[in-house]
Each structure stands twice: as structure tokens, then as C-alpha cells.
N, C-alpha and C positions, 0 to 999 in steps of 0.2 A: 882635800888633796890639791885641788886646782886653785890658783890664785885668783882673786877678784878681777873681773874684766873691766877695770876702771876706764881704760882708754876706749874700749868698745862702747861702754855705757855713755861716755861723753859724746861719741860720734852719733849714737842713737838719739840722744837728746837733741843734738844739733839738727839731726835729720827729721825730727818730729814736725818741723814746719813745712816739710815737703807737701805739695798738694796731692795727698793720697787719701782718698775716702776710706779705703780699706784700713788704713793705718789706725783708725779709731778702734778697730777690733782688738788691738793690743791691750786695751784698757782692762780686759778680763784677766784676772790673775791665773797663771798657769796652775797654781796649786789647787784651784777649785775644779779644774778640768782633768787633772792627772790622778792616776791611781798607782800606787806602788804595786809591783807584781813580784811577790816573794814566794808564791805558792809552788811553782815548779821551776827549778833552775839547776841544771847539772852542776855538780861541784867543780870549782876551779882547782886544777891540780897541775903540778909540774912547774916549770920556770915561768916567771912573769916576763912578759914582753917589755923590754926596755925598763924593767923595774916598776912598771905601772901597776898599781893595785887593782884598778877597776876601769871599765868603760861603760858609760851610761847611755843606753839606747832607748829612744822613744819611737812609738809606733801606735797605730790605731787597731782596735779589735774589729777590723773590717776584712772581708775576703780580698779586697784590693791590696791588702798588705800581707798577702799569702807568704811572700818570701820571708818576712820577719817572723810571722807566726810559725812557719815550719822550721826555720832556722833555730828559733828559740826552743820550740817543743822537742825537736830531735837532738838538741845539743850541738848543732853543727857550728854555731858561732863559738861556743865555749871550747869545742875541740881545737879550733884554730888558735884560740887565745891562750891555751894552756893555763898557767897560774894567774893570769889577769882575769879577774871575775867580771862576767857580764851582769850588769844591773839594768833590767828592763823597766820601762815605765810606760803605762798606757795613757793615751790622750784621746779626747773626744773631738778635738778640732785643731786645724792647722795653725791658726793664729796663736793659740795657747802653747803649742809645741815650739813655735818660733820664739815666743817670749821665754820659754824655758831654756832654749839654746842660747839666747842672748844673755840670760842671767847666769849661765854656767851650770844650770841644773841638769842638763844632758849634754852629751858630746856629739852624738850621731843620731840621726832620725830618719825614719821612713815618713814621707809626707807628699801631699799633692803639689802640683805645679804652681797654682795660684799663690798659696802662702809662701812658697819658696821665692817666687818672683817678687812679691810684695816685701818680704823680709829683706831680700838682697837690695832692693831699690831704696827702701826706707833707711837702711844703714849706709847708703851710698857705696854699696859693694864691699863693705868691710866685715860683715858678720858670718857669712856662710859660703860654702861651695857645694854645688851638686857634684857628687862623685860617682854616681851610677844610676842607671835606670832600675826599675823593679817590676812594674806592671803596666799593661796597656788594656784599655777597654773596661768592661764591667760597670757601665753607667747607662741607665735607661730612663726614658720618660714613661712612667706608668700612670694610667688614668682609670677613673671609674667609667666603664663602658656605657653605663646608662646616661651619663652626663656629657661625656666627650666621645664622639664616635669617629672623628677624624681630626687631623692637625688644623683644619680650618675652624674647629669649634672651640678654640682656646680663649677667644675674646670673652671677657666677663667672668672667667673661671678663676678658681683659687688653686694655685700650683705651688707646692712646697719645694724648698731647697734646704740643705742642712745648716747653712749659716751665711750671713751677709759676706760677700766677697770670697767665699770658698770656691773651689774649682767647679763644682756643679752650678753654683749660683751664677758664675761668670758665663758658663756654657748656656744656661737657660736664657739669661738676659741677652746674650748675643743672638741666640736663635730667634727670640721674639722680635728683636730689632730687625733682623733680616726678613722677617715676615711682615714688617711694617707696623708692628704693635708697640706702642710706647709705654714704658714703665719707668717711674722715677727710681734710679738705682739705690737711693738711700732709704726711701720709705717702702719700696716695693709696690706702691700704688700706681694704677694706670689701667690700660686696656686689659691687662691680666693682673690679678693680685698675686704677687710673689710673696709667699709666707715663709719666713726663715724659722726653721724648727729643727731641734736636735733629731738626728737619725733615729734615736731610741723612741722618740715620741710620735714620729710620723705615721707608723702603721696604725696606732690607735686612733689618731685624728682622721686618717683616711677611712677606716672602717666605721667611724661615727658619722661620717658625712661632712665633717668640717673642712675637708679638702676634696678637690675634684681630681687632683693628680699630683705627681711629685717627680722631680728630676733628681735621681738619687743613685748612689753607688751600691754595689753588692756588699752585704746580703739584703739591704733594705729593699731594693727593687724586687727581689724574689719573694720577700715577705709580703709585699703589697700584692703581688700576683697570687700568692697562696691565699690571700684574704679577699680575692674576687676582682683584683685589678687586671688590666690588660696592658701589655707593652705596646705603646703607640709608636715609639721611636727608640731604637738602639743607637746610642751616640756614635757607634762605629760607622754607621751609614753616612755620617757627615764628614768623615776623614778619608784621605787618600789611602788606599790599600787596607782600610778598616783599622788602622793603627794610630793611636794617640796616647801620649803619656798620661797616666793617672796617678802613678806613684814613683817618686824618685828617692834616692838616698842622699841626705845632706850631712855635712859635718861643719862644726865651728872652725873657722880659719885658724884660731889659736890652737885648738887641739890637733888639727892637721899639721901645722907647722912644728909643734912640739913632739908629737907622737905619730909620725907617718907609718912606723912599723905596726902600731896597733890598728890604725885605720886600714892598712893593707890586710891585716889578719881578718878584720871584720868583712872586708870585701871578698876575701877568699871564702869566708863562710857564706856570704850572699850568693856568690857565683855557684858554689857547690850546692846550696839550697835550691837554687833554680834548676840546676841539672837534676837533682834528686826528685824534684816535683815533676819534671817532664818524664823521667824514667819510671816513676812510681805514682801515677796519678791517683789511684784509689787510696793508697796509703797516705799520700799527701793530703788528700781531702779529709781523711780521718784525723790526720795530725792538726790540720786547720781547725777542725771542729773541737778537738780536745783542748787546743789552746784557747779557743773562744770560750769554752766552758770554764777553763781555769781562770780566765780574765773576768768573765761576766757572771759566772754561776749557772749559765744556761748553754746547752748545745743547740745547734740548729736541726730541725727535722729534715728528713731526706728531701721533702718537696721544696724546701728552701735551699738547702746546701747544694744539692746536685746542680740545679741551673746556675746558682751563684758561682760555684767553682768553675763551671764550664765557660762562663761568660768572661772570666778574667784570664789574661795571658801573661804569665811571668816572663820577664825579659831583662837582660843585663843592659841592653841598649837604652839610653835615656831618651831616644827619639827627639833629639834636640830641635829639629826643625818644627815639630809640633809645639814645643814650648814657646818658640817665638810667635807662632800663630795664636796661642792662648793668651799671650801678653797683649797682642793686637786686639783680641776679643775684649779683654778687660778695659782697654782704652776706649774702644768703640761703645762699650756698655756704659761708660762714664764712671767706672770703678777705679780707674788707675790713670795717672798722668805721668808722662815722661819716664817710662820704665827703664831701669838700668839693667841691661842684660850682658854687656861685654864683660867677660871674665867670670860669669856665673858658674861655668863648668871648670873642673879640674879632673880630667879622666886619666891622668898619668898612671896612678896606681891601679885603677881598674884595668887599663890596657896591659899593664905588666902582669896582672893576675890572669887575664884572658890569654895572653901569650903563653904563660906557663901551663895553662889548661888546654893549649892547642886550639883555642877559639879565636875567631877574627876580631880585630880591633873595632871599636865603635867611634863615631864621630861626634864632634861638639857643635857642628853647624856654624863654625866661626865665632862661637861664643865662649871660647876657652881663654885661658890666661894669655895676655899679650907679652 
């Protein structure tokens, strides 16, 4: 349905020479990381918005993507889209989702800040826009209490993050740097061995003793605690007011330009999903678990789901000032050079939706369209 993004691909190819270490992550094909989600999808019915047949939405099967999980499970996106069908697609990593967006395989996605920053920078500001916030918090450093008893015991230990250059990887490297511990950002070798491993694999590695700790999002953090780990640091403690962006909503600039009415409908679904989550926390938790089961074949036990859900705060606010700080952290860690941030946000449609819902407008910290 969508035309090939020839111009965008040319700009991406030209941008490949930018001095961005994380850019190498795009080498993994998004097809190997993505799974079609056709199991549960409310039927599209009624009039198609702007005549558009479908909108393709990417997200992770993580509790930090609760807005997307609940909105899809409860049909709140589809309700707003009428006859325009929602086509969900599950990803395991941010870089693969960015690659899918660049290739035109998805239109809109829920994603962490670091892949969004890197993707925007690598394309010289041409590929995506952040159009909403989605979640804050939900990230912890969990350790084996027999091996690490305090934050001063990290030297010489093996600590995992989900992927090189992902949001948690940046946070850990920045934290270690601030504590005076040196780590090569590319290899993960140094005073602390930073092990990049898929969230799905980290709990087994942790329980086998191959890892001493992990800086991970929910529900992986709570899985480690259920397996005998201890939360040594909740990342909320490192941020003003305990708030920092962990999940944003992004859209391809081409899709935003061509189908703003569809994007607005998705944002209505997102805002209404967040409102429903806050008004119905127990039902929302059950909806998250049902969607996780549909996507992965497994639901989370209560001892994992309860703390994981509690640790994540859904929000429409993109917490833009913390995105700027996270970009600074990536630079300091040696994972990013010369980040492009000006124009990364376009909150026009979100604020229109919020006004209609009688909610306050949100800010872009000066990083919106000029």
C-alpha cells in the first residue's frame, strides 16, 4: 500500500558514515527480530480513515510497553480507527524496530529513547518523529546478593544489558562512568564486564551464575528477583522527581505527512489506553498479561507481574527534558557522537487529542519542529 521510501533510504545511506557506534546495530535484519501478531485483533469495521486500509504498529512484549499491550488487547486502537485495520508487530530490540520503520515495514512504534535518538540522528533528522510519551520508570539493577552486596562491589563483576546501545545499556555505562569505572563501550570489557544479552535469555544466565547482575526493564527485572536476585538500584532514584522516559511513540515522517488523521486516531487510542490503565489497574494488569501470553505463549506469574506492573508508570508526557539527558549520557559513554535532537518531537496531534480529552498540554523541551 505504501510506496518505497527511496528518498529516505538514500538519506540513510548517506548518513551511514556518521560517527555513530550504535549505528552498527542496524545491521541485524528486522525480519529476524520481529514476529507477526495475528492471534488477537479486534475486527476493523466501519469507515476507513482517509481511505487507509491499515496502520502497522510495532511494540515490544515488555511491561514498559503497557500502553500498546492494553490498547491492542482491549481493542482501544481499533475502536478509534474504525475500518482502518491495526496490524501489530512484535519486536525484541529497538534497532530492529527502527530498521523496520526506515524500510516502511511499520508506520508507528512504541520504542525506547536511545534507539529513537540514534535513528533520528543517523538519518539526519529525516526518518521519524516522537509524537507522544508512553511510560516512565520500570528499570532496575538487579544483582546476585551473594556476589554483589553494595554498589561499591561492581568492579570485576559481569552485568548484563539487553543490547549494545539500547536504553538500559546507555544507562548502565553512564552510571559506571560516573562511579569512575572504565568500560570499553564497544566490547563491554573493562572494570566491569558488560554482557549484552537478549532479555529472554538473561534470567537463565543469571540463575546459572553466568551473570552477577543485570540492568534491565520490566518484566525481566522482576523475573530476576523471583529467581533470587535483589534490586540494588531502581533507576528512578537517579532522576529528578523519579521520572524518566522509558517508552515513546514514534511515527515515520512520511506516514505522518500523508496520513495525519490516522496518526491522530492512534494517539486517541493511546491516550484513552493510558486513562483506562489508571482507572482500572487490576483489569489493566490482567490485559497486559493476556497480551504477553498471546505474543509469547506464556503469561507472567503473579510474583513477577505484580511488581513489574507497579514499577511502570504510563504517561502521555514524553518527558522531553530527560530525553536530552539520555542523549548526553550516550555521548559521555562513548556510544554516540553529535546527536541530532532539534525537531525530534512533533506533539501537535497529541496536544490536540489531550485538549479534546480536557487534559493539559505537554512540552517538547525546545526539541520540536522549528
